N, C-alpha and C positions, 0 to 999 in steps of 0.2 A: 428877758432871759429867765427870770425867776418863775414866771408863769409857765413858760415852755417846760422847764425842768419838773415843775410840780405835776403838770399833765402827763409828761413822759413817765414819771414814776407811777402814776395811776394806771396808765396803759400797760406798763411792764408788769404790774401786779396781776392784771388780767391774763397776761401771757403765761405767768407762772401757773395759773389754774389750767390753761390749755396744755402746758407741759405735763401737769399731773395726769391729764387724760391720756397723753401720748405715752407716758411711762407706764400707766396701768395697762394700756394695750400691749406694750412691748413685753411686760412681765406676764402677760396672759391672764391678768385679772379681768380684762374686758375682751370680748371678741365682737365680730360683726353683729351677731344676733343680740347680745346683751346691750351693745351700744344702741341698737335700734329700739330696744325696750326702754332704755333710759330716756331716749329722745321722746318716745311716746308718753312716758310718765311725766316728763317735764312739761311738754306742750299741752297735754290734756288734763292734768291734775294740779301740778305744783304752780306753774305760771298763772293759770286761771284763779287760783287761791290768792296769789299776790295781787292780781288785778282787782278782785273783789275787795280785799282788805284795804287796798290803797284808795280806791274810789269812794267806798262807803266811809272810810275813816277820815278822809281829808277834804271831801267836797260836799256841796249841797247841789240839789237839782238845778237851781238857778245858776250856780257857779259852772256847772258842766255845760249848760246851754250857752252861757256867755263865752265859752272857750271853743266854739265851733270852728274857729280858724285852725286849731291844731289838726284835726282829721283832714280838713281841706288842704292844709299845708303839706301833709305827708302824701296825699293823693297827687298834689302838684309836683312834688319832688320826683316821684316815680314816673309821672307823665313826662317830665322833662328828660329823665334818663332814657325813657322809651324813644323819644324823638332823637336824642343824641346817638343812641345805639343804632337807630335806623340809618342815620347819616354815615356812621362808621362802617356799617355793613357794605357800603359801596366800595370799600377798599379791601374787602375780604372775600372776593368772588372765587378764589382758588380753594377755600376751605370747604369741608364737607357740610351738608345741610345740618347735621346734628351739632357740629361745632359752631356754625353760624347762629343757630337758634339759642344755644347755650350762652354764647357771647352776648346776644341781644338781651337775654334775660338778666344776665349779670350787670349789664349797664342799667337796666330798668329797676331791679329790686336789690336793695342792699340789706345789711343786717340792721333792721329797724327796731329790734327789741333787745336782744341779749347783750350785745356789745355796748350800746348807748345806756342801757339800764344802770350799770354801776357808776358810770361817769355822771349821769344825771342824778343818781342817788347821792353821790358825794357832793355835788354842787347845790342841790335843791332839797335834799332830804326825802322823807316819805311823800311829801306833796309832789315832788318831782316825778316819783314813780306813778302817781295818779295821772299826772299830765301826759307822761309817756303812754300809759295805758289808754287814755282817751284818744291819743293820736293814732293808735293802731287801728281804729275804725277805718280811717282813710287808707292806711297801709294795706289792710286786708282786702279792701275793695279793689285797690290798685293791683295787688298780686293776682287776683282772680279775674282781672280784666286785661290791663296792660301786660302783666307778667305772663298770663296764659297765652295771649296772642303771640308774645315773643318766643316762648319756649316750645309752643306747639305749631306755630305758623298759622293759627286760626283761632276761632272763638265760637262758642255756642252758649245759649242761655242756660243749658243744663249745668254748665260749670259753675254757675252762681250758687248752686247748692253747697259748694265748699265754704261759703261764707258762714254756714251754720256749724261753726266749729266751737270748741270749748272756750277759747279766749273771748270770742265774740259773744257767746252766751253768758259768760261772766260779766262782760260789760252791760249786757241787757238786764241781767239780774240786779246788778248794782243800781242801774237807773230806776228799776221798779222799787227797790228798797228806799232809795232817796225820794222817790215820788210819794211813797206811803208816809215817809217821815215828814215830808213837807205839807201834805194835804190831810192826813188823818187828824181829827179834832182831839184825839186822845193819845198820850204817850205814857208808857209805864213809869211809875214812880221810881226814883233812885233807890236801889237796895231791894226792890221787889223781885219775885221769881223771874218774871219776864225780862226785867232789866239785866239780871244776872245771866240768863240764857243768851241774851244778845251779846253781852260782854265775852262770854265763853266762846261763842261762834266767831266773833271778831278776833279774839286772841288766838284761836286755833288756826284761822285762815292766815293770820300774820306769821305764825310759827311755821306753818306748812309751806307758805310761799317764800320763806326766807332762803330756801335752797335753790331757787330758780337760777340764779347766776352761776353758782358753782357747778350745778349739773350740766347746764348748757355749755360751759367752757370745757368740762371733761369730755362731753360728747364730741365737741369740735376737735379736741386733741386726739381722741381715739380715731375719728374719721380721717384725720390727716395722715395717720400712720399707714393707711391703706394705699397711699399714693406711690406710683412708680416715678422715680426721680426724672426719667426722661421726659415725662409729660410737663415738667415744670419749665423746661427750656425752649418750648416751642414758640414760634413767632407770635402766635395768637395770644399766648399768655403775656408776652412782653408788651403787646399792644393794649391788652385789657387792663393791666395794672394802672398806667397813667389815665386811661379813660375812666375807670371806676373811682380812683382816688384823687384825681386832679381836675380833669375836664368836666365831668358831670357835677362834682361839688361846686366848682367855680360858677357854672351856669345856674345851679340851684341857689347858691348864696346871693348871686346878683339879683335873681328874681325875688328873693326874700327881702332884699334891701329896697327894691323898687316898689313892691306891693305894700299896702297899708296894714301889715301885721303889727300887733303891739309888741313891746319889748319882751315880755314873758314868752309869748308864742315864738317869736323870732329866735330867741336863744335856744329853746328846746329843739326847734326844727333845724337850726344850724348844726347842732350836735348830731342829729340823725342824718343830715345830708352828707356828712363827711365820712360815714362809716364804710367799711369794706364789704365784700360780697357776702350774701346771705348763706349761712350754714345750711338752711333748709333747701338750698338749690340742689344739693346732692341727692336728697330723697326725691325731689320733684323731677330731676333729670331721669330717674328710673321710671317714674310714672308716665312721663310724656315722651319717652324714648329719645331723649336728647343725649348729649355726650357726657356721661357721668365722670369720666376722667378729667375732662375740661372743667367741670363743675368743682370737683375736689381740689384740683390744682389751683384754680382761681381763688378759692376760699383761703388756701394756705398762703399763696403769694400776696394777695391783697391784705390779709390779716397781718402778716409779717411786715409788709411795707407800711401798713397803717400805724405801726409802732412809732414811725417817724412822722408820717403825714398828719395823723390826727392831732398830736400836740402842736404841730406847726400851724394847722388851720385854726385850732382853738386859741393859740396865743395871738395869732393874727386878728382874730375876731374880738378878743377881750379888750 
């Protein structure tokens, strides 16, 4: 019971940040355009800085290679969601194609960065942020393969170019820096100019990346204020909530138990597996001409329902 209450308090703290975004939207501090700009800023600048600082500050090249199961695990999680969503679509034949594709995407792709980030940070510190960052390699590949097939109803190799995004480039740059650190025969002496430059770069990246969670939650709250209440009560949404928060996590957690993941990887992946729908689904629904209203409603409903289900899952797993 104590474990459940502790996790519930942590999740509620995240919801307060979402409420801040909703309040900012209601008061006119944010509008649709400024929210889009904030989202772009967070995804392309602030979060990549956090990724770089976490990986370079907490890992070695050997350590990253030894943790290959993390990206493999997130790819598996989304693959299982894709299969579960395909089965569920057999019961949704009366819905429009756009609704069906959006439903399939939401079953496949969950919030694999911004919601698990503070929970993992609280549980594992800065090293946990690095582990989550490493796992996103598998998540990004799954989004642009399984996710694109689900939301667009098809797939082409041209869509793989979307893997060349700023978070992935931050991971690649981090690996290059760690490789240089591991194999260069010379390192700058402590207190030297080069050493100080490196310290300043790392400190700046950490400071810049610290705003990742807050901005992501504010963006989510602002987007949720765009919803029409009628879209929240449709049968599709009532079907999606248990699929996204109960059925898919149960399948994924069973697979994580059965497969030979080490304890560290299994714990990180378990947190990711029980997360609600991805906030990014709203933007992607516009891009792929899926149902935007279904996307926004599912993000709101699964996030609100996740206030209860996430602590229950985590207490069960602890």
